[in-house]
C-alpha positions as CSV (number, residue, x, y, z in Angstrom):
1,M,105.6,113.5,94.6
2,A,108.0,113.2,91.9
3,N,109.4,109.9,90.6
4,L,113.1,110.0,89.8
5,H,114.7,107.2,87.4
6,L,118.5,107.2,87.2
7,V,119.8,104.9,84.5
8,V,123.5,104.7,84.2
9,A,125.7,103.4,80.9
10,P,129.0,104.1,79.5
11,F,129.3,107.8,78.5
12,V,125.7,108.2,79.2
13,V,123.4,109.0,82.3
14,L,119.7,109.3,81.6
15,L,117.5,111.0,84.2
16,L,113.8,111.0,84.2
17,V,111.7,113.3,86.3
18,S,108.1,112.2,86.1
19,L,106.4,115.2,87.3
20,S,104.5,113.5,88.3
21,S,72.0,116.4,83.9
22,A,69.8,118.3,81.8
23,S,72.2,120.9,82.1
24,A,74.9,118.8,80.4
25,F,72.7,117.9,77.7
26,K,71.2,119.7,74.9
27,E,69.0,118.4,72.4
28,Q,69.6,120.4,69.8
29,G,73.2,120.0,69.3
30,Q,73.1,116.5,71.1
31,S,76.4,118.3,72.7
32,L,77.6,116.9,76.4
33,R,78.8,119.5,78.9
34,F,80.0,119.5,82.7
35,S,77.2,120.8,85.0
36,E,77.3,124.1,86.5
37,K,78.9,122.4,89.7
38,G,81.7,121.2,87.7
39,E,80.9,117.3,87.6
40,F,80.3,114.9,84.7
41,R,78.5,111.5,86.0
42,I,78.6,108.5,83.8
43,L,76.2,105.5,84.6
44,Q,77.8,102.2,82.9
45,V,75.0,99.4,82.4
46,A,76.6,96.1,81.7
47,D,74.8,93.1,80.3
48,M,71.2,93.7,80.5
49,H,70.6,90.8,78.5
50,Y,67.0,91.6,78.0
51,G,64.3,89.3,76.4
52,D,60.6,89.6,76.1
53,G,59.8,91.7,79.1
54,E,57.6,90.5,81.8
55,T,57.5,86.8,80.6
56,T,61.4,86.5,80.6
57,P,62.4,85.2,84.0
58,C,65.4,85.8,86.2
59,E,68.5,84.0,86.1
60,D,70.5,82.8,89.2
61,V,68.7,84.6,91.9
62,L,67.5,83.2,95.6
63,P,64.6,80.9,95.8
64,Q,62.6,83.3,97.5
65,Q,63.1,85.8,94.5
66,V,62.0,83.6,91.8
67,A,58.6,84.2,91.7
68,G,57.5,87.0,89.6
69,C,61.0,88.1,89.0
70,S,61.7,89.0,85.2
71,D,62.9,91.2,82.9
72,L,60.9,94.0,84.7
73,N,63.5,94.2,87.5
74,T,66.0,94.9,85.2
75,T,64.0,97.9,84.3
76,A,63.1,98.8,87.9
77,F,66.9,98.9,88.9
78,L,67.6,101.3,85.9
79,R,65.1,103.5,86.9
80,R,66.5,103.3,90.5
81,M,69.8,103.9,89.4
82,I,69.0,107.2,87.0
83,A,66.8,108.6,90.3
84,A,69.6,108.0,92.6
85,V,72.5,109.3,90.2
86,N,71.0,111.8,87.8
87,P,74.2,111.0,85.6
88,H,75.0,113.4,82.8
89,L,75.1,110.1,80.6
90,I,74.4,106.3,80.6
91,V,76.5,104.0,78.8
92,F,75.3,100.4,77.7
93,T,78.2,98.3,77.4
94,G,76.8,95.5,75.1
95,D,74.4,92.6,75.4
96,N,71.7,94.9,76.0
97,I,69.4,92.3,74.6
98,F,69.6,88.4,75.0
99,G,69.0,87.7,71.3
100,F,67.9,84.0,71.6
101,D,65.0,85.0,74.3
102,A,63.9,88.0,72.4
103,T,61.0,87.4,70.1
104,D,61.4,90.6,68.5
105,A,64.8,92.4,68.7
106,A,63.6,96.1,68.0
107,S,60.5,95.6,70.6
108,S,63.2,94.3,73.0
109,M,65.6,97.0,72.8
110,N,62.6,99.6,73.2
111,A,61.8,98.1,76.1
112,A,65.5,97.7,77.6
113,F,66.4,101.3,76.7
114,S,63.0,102.9,77.9
115,P,64.1,104.1,81.2
116,A,67.1,106.0,79.6
117,I,64.5,107.4,76.9
118,S,61.9,108.5,79.4
119,S,64.5,110.3,81.8
120,N,65.4,112.6,78.9
121,I,69.1,112.0,79.6
122,P,71.4,111.3,76.6
123,W,72.8,107.9,76.4
124,A,75.0,105.8,74.2
125,A,75.6,102.2,73.6
126,V,78.0,99.5,72.1
127,L,77.3,96.1,71.0
128,G,78.0,92.8,72.8
129,N,78.1,89.1,71.3
130,H,74.2,88.5,72.0
131,D,72.8,91.6,70.7
132,Q,72.4,90.1,67.2
133,E,70.9,86.7,67.8
134,S,67.5,87.5,67.3
135,M,66.0,89.1,64.2
136,L,68.5,91.9,63.6
137,S,71.9,91.5,62.3
138,R,74.7,93.2,64.2
139,A,74.4,96.3,61.8
140,G,70.7,96.2,62.0
141,V,70.9,96.4,65.7
142,M,73.3,99.1,65.7
143,K,71.2,101.1,63.0
144,H,68.2,100.6,65.4
145,I,70.0,101.9,68.5
146,V,71.5,105.0,66.5
147,G,67.7,106.0,65.7
148,M,66.2,105.7,68.8
149,K,65.6,109.0,70.9
150,H,68.2,111.1,72.9
151,S,70.7,108.1,71.5
152,L,74.3,109.7,70.7
153,S,75.3,106.3,69.4
154,Q,76.9,106.2,66.1
155,F,77.2,103.7,63.4
156,N,80.4,104.2,62.6
157,P,82.7,107.2,62.1
158,A,81.6,109.6,59.0
159,E,85.1,110.0,57.9
160,V,86.4,106.6,57.7
161,E,85.4,104.3,54.7
162,D,86.7,101.0,56.1
163,I,86.2,99.9,59.4
164,D,85.6,96.7,61.0
165,G,82.6,96.2,63.1
166,F,79.4,98.5,64.0
167,G,79.5,101.4,66.5
168,N,83.0,102.8,66.9
169,Y,82.6,106.3,67.6
170,N,83.7,109.0,70.1
171,L,82.1,111.7,71.8
172,E,83.7,114.9,73.6
173,V,82.4,116.4,76.7
174,H,82.9,120.1,77.2
175,G,83.6,122.5,79.8
176,V,81.0,124.5,82.0
177,E,78.6,126.5,79.8
178,G,80.3,130.0,80.3
179,S,83.6,129.0,81.3
180,A,86.8,129.4,79.1
181,F,86.5,125.9,78.0
182,E,82.6,126.0,77.3
183,N,83.7,125.0,73.3
184,K,86.6,123.0,74.2
185,S,86.4,119.2,74.9
186,V,87.9,118.6,78.3
187,L,87.0,114.9,78.4
188,N,86.9,112.5,75.8
189,L,84.9,109.2,75.5
190,Y,85.8,106.4,73.0
191,F,83.1,103.3,72.3
192,L,84.6,100.3,70.2
193,D,82.9,97.3,68.7
194,S,84.5,94.2,70.4
195,G,82.8,91.9,68.3
196,D,81.1,88.6,68.8
197,Y,82.9,85.6,67.6
198,S,86.1,84.8,65.9
199,T,85.5,84.5,62.2
200,V,89.0,83.4,61.5
201,P,89.2,79.8,60.8
202,F,91.3,77.8,63.5
203,I,91.2,80.8,65.6
204,P,88.2,79.8,68.5
205,G,86.2,82.1,70.9
206,Y,85.3,85.5,71.0
207,G,86.1,88.7,68.7
208,W,88.6,91.6,69.4
209,I,89.2,94.8,68.1
210,K,90.7,94.8,64.8
211,P,93.7,96.6,63.3
212,S,91.4,99.2,61.3
213,Q,89.7,100.3,64.6
214,Q,92.9,100.5,66.2
215,F,93.9,102.8,63.6
216,W,90.9,104.9,63.7
217,F,91.4,105.1,67.7
218,E,95.0,106.1,67.1
219,N,94.0,109.0,64.4
220,T,91.3,110.2,66.6
221,S,93.3,110.2,70.0
222,K,96.1,112.0,68.0
223,K,93.7,114.7,66.7
224,L,92.4,115.3,70.3
225,Q,95.6,115.4,72.1
226,N,98.5,118.1,71.7
227,Y,102.1,117.3,72.0
228,S,103.4,120.6,71.5
229,Q,106.8,121.3,72.5
230,G,109.0,124.4,73.2
231,C,112.6,124.2,73.1
232,E,115.5,126.5,73.3
233,S,119.7,125.7,73.1
234,R,121.8,126.9,75.9
235,T,125.8,126.9,76.2
236,V,127.3,126.5,79.4
237,P,130.5,125.3,80.7
238,A,129.3,121.7,80.8
239,G,128.6,122.1,76.8
240,T,125.7,122.9,74.6
241,Y,122.3,121.4,75.6
242,R,118.8,122.0,74.7
243,I,115.8,122.5,77.2
244,C,112.4,120.9,76.2
245,V,109.8,120.8,78.7
246,K,106.6,118.6,77.5
247,P,103.4,118.4,78.7
248,V,101.8,115.2,79.5
249,T,99.2,113.4,81.8
250,S,100.7,110.0,82.5
251,T,100.3,109.0,86.4
252,S,102.1,106.0,85.8
253,N,105.4,105.4,87.8
254,T,106.7,103.1,84.9
255,V,110.0,104.1,83.1
256,P,109.1,104.7,79.5
257,A,110.7,102.6,76.7
258,L,114.1,103.8,75.9
259,I,116.1,103.2,72.4
260,P,119.3,101.8,73.5
261,A,121.8,104.3,75.1
262,N,124.5,104.1,72.9
263,T,122.3,105.8,70.2
264,G,122.3,108.8,72.1
265,L,118.5,108.8,71.6
266,Y,115.5,108.8,73.7
267,R,111.7,108.3,72.5
268,R,108.9,109.2,74.4
269,F,107.1,111.6,72.3
270,R,105.6,111.3,68.8
271,P,106.1,113.8,66.3
272,I,102.8,115.8,65.4
273,S,102.2,118.1,62.5
274,D,101.0,121.6,63.2
275,E,97.7,120.9,61.5
276,M,97.1,118.3,64.0
277,E,97.1,120.8,66.9
278,R,93.4,120.7,68.8
279,A,91.4,123.8,69.1
280,Y,91.9,123.2,72.9
281,M,95.0,125.2,72.1
282,N,93.4,128.4,70.7
283,K,91.6,131.0,71.8
284,P,89.9,132.2,74.7
285,E,92.2,129.8,77.0
286,A,94.9,126.9,76.3
287,Q,94.5,123.9,78.2
288,K,97.8,122.5,80.1
289,A,97.8,119.3,79.0
290,P,95.3,117.0,76.5
291,A,92.2,115.9,77.9
292,P,92.0,112.8,79.8
293,G,90.1,110.0,77.8
294,L,87.6,107.0,78.8
295,A,87.2,103.7,76.6
296,Y,83.9,101.8,76.8
297,F,83.4,98.4,74.8
298,H,82.2,94.9,75.6
299,I,85.0,91.8,75.7
300,P,87.7,92.4,77.9
301,L,91.1,92.7,76.8
302,P,93.9,89.6,77.6
303,E,95.5,92.1,79.9
304,F,92.4,92.0,82.4
305,A,93.8,88.7,83.4
306,S,97.1,90.4,84.7
307,F,95.6,91.2,88.0
308,D,95.1,89.1,91.2
309,S,93.4,89.9,94.7
310,S,96.3,91.8,95.7
311,N,96.4,94.4,92.9
312,F,92.6,95.2,92.3
313,T,89.3,96.4,94.0
314,G,86.3,94.2,93.7
315,V,85.9,90.9,93.2
316,K,87.1,88.2,90.6
317,Q,84.6,85.2,90.5
318,E,84.9,83.9,87.0
319,G,87.7,83.4,84.3
320,I,88.5,86.4,82.0
321,S,86.6,85.6,78.7
322,S,88.7,87.5,76.5
323,A,89.6,86.8,72.7
324,S,92.2,83.9,72.4
325,V,94.6,85.9,70.7
326,N,95.8,89.3,71.8
327,S,95.1,92.1,69.1
328,G,97.5,94.5,70.7
329,F,94.8,97.2,71.8
330,F,96.0,97.4,75.2
331,T,99.4,98.4,74.1
332,T,97.8,100.9,71.5
333,L,96.2,102.5,74.4
334,V,99.3,102.9,76.3
335,E,101.2,104.2,73.2
336,A,98.3,106.6,72.8
337,G,98.3,108.1,76.3
338,D,95.0,110.0,77.1
339,V,93.1,107.1,77.9
340,K,92.7,106.7,81.7
341,A,90.2,104.0,82.5
342,V,88.8,101.1,80.2
343,F,85.4,99.9,81.0
344,I,83.7,96.5,80.0
345,G,81.4,93.8,81.0
346,H,80.7,90.2,79.4
347,D,81.9,88.3,82.4
348,H,79.0,89.3,84.8
349,V,80.2,88.2,88.3
350,N,83.6,89.9,87.9
351,D,83.4,93.6,89.1
352,F,87.1,94.5,89.8
353,C,89.1,97.1,88.9
354,G,92.9,97.5,88.6
355,E,95.7,99.5,87.1
356,L,98.1,98.5,84.6
357,T,100.9,101.0,83.0
358,G,98.9,103.8,83.9
359,I,95.6,102.6,82.8
360,H,92.7,101.2,85.0
361,L,91.0,98.2,83.5
362,C,87.3,97.8,85.1
363,Y,84.4,95.5,85.0
364,A,80.9,96.7,86.0
365,G,79.6,93.6,86.9
366,G,76.5,92.3,85.8
367,F,73.3,94.4,85.7
368,G,70.2,92.3,84.0
369,Y,68.2,89.6,86.0
370,H,67.7,87.5,82.8
371,A,71.6,87.4,82.6
372,Y,73.7,84.7,84.4
373,G,75.0,85.6,88.0
374,K,75.3,84.3,91.4
375,A,72.5,83.9,93.7
376,G,72.7,85.9,96.6
377,W,75.4,88.1,94.9
378,D,73.4,91.7,93.9
379,R,73.0,92.9,90.6
380,R,75.3,96.1,90.2
381,A,76.1,98.9,88.4
382,R,79.5,101.5,88.0
383,V,79.4,105.0,88.1
384,V,82.2,107.4,86.9
385,V,82.5,110.9,88.2
386,A,84.6,113.4,86.7
387,S,85.7,116.7,88.3
388,L,86.7,120.1,87.2
389,E,89.4,122.1,88.7
390,K,88.6,125.5,90.0
391,T,90.6,128.3,88.2
392,E,92.2,131.2,90.4
393,N,89.4,133.5,89.5
394,G,86.5,131.1,90.7
395,G,85.6,129.7,87.6
396,W,85.9,126.1,86.1
397,G,89.1,124.7,84.6
398,A,90.0,121.3,83.1
399,V,89.4,117.9,84.7
400,K,90.9,117.6,87.9
401,S,89.9,113.8,88.9
402,I,88.0,110.7,87.7
403,K,86.8,108.6,90.3
404,T,84.4,105.9,90.1
405,R,82.0,103.6,92.6
406,K,79.6,100.6,92.1
407,Y,76.0,100.6,93.1
408,L,74.2,97.2,94.4
409,D,70.4,96.6,93.7
410,N,69.7,95.9,97.4
411,Q,67.3,97.4,99.5
412,Q,69.6,100.2,100.4
413,L,71.3,100.6,97.2
414,T,74.7,100.2,98.9
415,T,77.6,102.4,97.3
416,I,81.0,100.3,97.2
417,D,84.5,100.1,96.2
418,V,85.3,104.1,95.6
419,Q,88.3,104.5,93.6
420,V,90.4,107.1,92.0
421,L,91.2,106.4,88.8
422,W,93.3,109.6,87.7
423,S,93.9,112.9,88.9
424,T,96.2,115.6,88.0
425,A,99.4,116.2,89.4
426,T,102.0,119.2,89.2
427,C,105.8,119.4,88.5
428,S,107.8,119.2,91.6
429,L,111.4,118.4,92.2
430,L,112.2,115.6,95.2
431,S,113.8,117.2,98.0
432,D,115.3,114.1,99.7
433,S,117.7,113.4,96.7
434,P,120.7,115.8,97.3
435,F,122.7,114.5,94.3
436,L,119.9,114.9,91.9
437,H,118.7,118.2,93.2
438,F,122.4,119.4,92.8
439,M,123.2,118.6,89.5
440,L,119.7,120.3,88.5
441,Q,120.2,123.3,90.3
442,H,123.7,124.3,89.8
443,V,125.1,122.0,86.9
444,F,122.0,122.1,84.8
445,R,120.7,125.4,86.2
446,H,118.9,126.4,83.4
447,A,117.1,123.1,83.1
448,F,116.3,123.4,86.7
449,E,114.7,126.7,86.2
450,A,112.8,125.5,83.2
451,V,111.3,122.9,85.6
452,E,110.6,125.3,88.2
453,R,108.6,127.8,85.9
454,N,106.3,125.0,84.6
455,R,105.9,124.0,88.2
456,L,105.0,127.3,88.9
457,A,102.5,127.3,85.8
458,G,100.8,124.2,87.4
459,F,102.0,122.1,84.4
460,E,101.5,118.3,84.5
461,C,105.0,117.5,82.9
462,F,107.8,114.8,82.2
463,A,111.3,116.7,82.5
464,E,114.1,114.6,80.8
465,V,117.7,115.0,81.5
466,H,119.7,113.4,78.9
467,V,123.7,113.8,79.6
468,S,126.1,112.4,77.1
469,S,130.0,113.0,77.1
470,K,130.2,112.4,73.7
471,A,127.3,114.5,72.4
472,R,127.4,117.0,75.3
473,E,123.5,117.1,75.3
474,V,120.9,117.6,78.0
475,E,117.0,117.4,77.3
476,I,114.6,118.5,80.0
């Protein structure tokens, strides 16, 4: 269903039409790709808080669970999840070990990640605020993780000389082998180090994602996207105007930020140089829109506090333990446009997921048994499933939808809270707005034809109409 926004100002009318696992991994190239069934499953494990194994007791369990409960319960849960979900990638979102109770950090990490390693499934990790509290520094912990078997984790991007933190990197997930997109990224994954604690005097609390990391993310996101735009000029009795149809992937109903109407300008798309065009627009087949992205880190953004029980799925049982300053990373994500969901840990008894400005912000819920929790409230894990669309010839195309669900570590391994985080839409026009329909179809006939061409072509797009009695210009 299209979303129509009509803004009226002196001499200006602005109309916005928002039209609205082994096979996944190759040891040689460490590449990720969608399965032959057109799926890519990600298992998120948050806050294992692994210590010394069998001698490290469980926290916050029922009285009848105390005897014999240890880190080995965390290991058993991870093995159980791997067997049930058969993920194509396992993502550990920090506090993988609890440094204060880990006698030897390397040994604790080896034990904590052992189910992932023995499964031969690729995995990736970021750091939390407790990983470095044993015998290794944050840099040392990340170096150890990077060197472990089947780990796709990276210390930091090789092309960046100066960046804050350890473990900022991205991974590309290619299309199905043998499909038109087998060598193209159809799903982009971003991993960031959200820090541990503030190092700035007079700013207490937890760390945050720094400007250098945001700059890297922005540049990486731009390179993975394509804002190509084709325009043509038309002259009609109403005046001369341009037609520009621009593909996007936004599912938000929010009106984009506007430059004041009296300037005659409308800003929504950033100019991108030709050299930044991605390979996915090249042969053998171009994608219709930039690939969607997902972001993983540990500490929640302040925007996680924007929700209440009326606008999220899941539970909120403790406060949002974000940094005491807002570094603006959520705004950076919104402006980048490709990230559809953010996944974090840190607050163990929150597991909610809600949408804000077109991006889902999702907790995983506490996974580890040595982590604090709530007695009687099951430890849990979050799974994300990205699915591809079928092409006309029966093959696999780009990503069609991204869904999530949670698993509880109970006898049934209960699945709860299935959500659709993102799905594609096609260009269409509202039939229940006769005035706007008439304006597009008759007064701006060529504009209407441009939108219709893209609707039939299956584009997901924004159609913009900008009418100025002074400039006599229309943009679609």
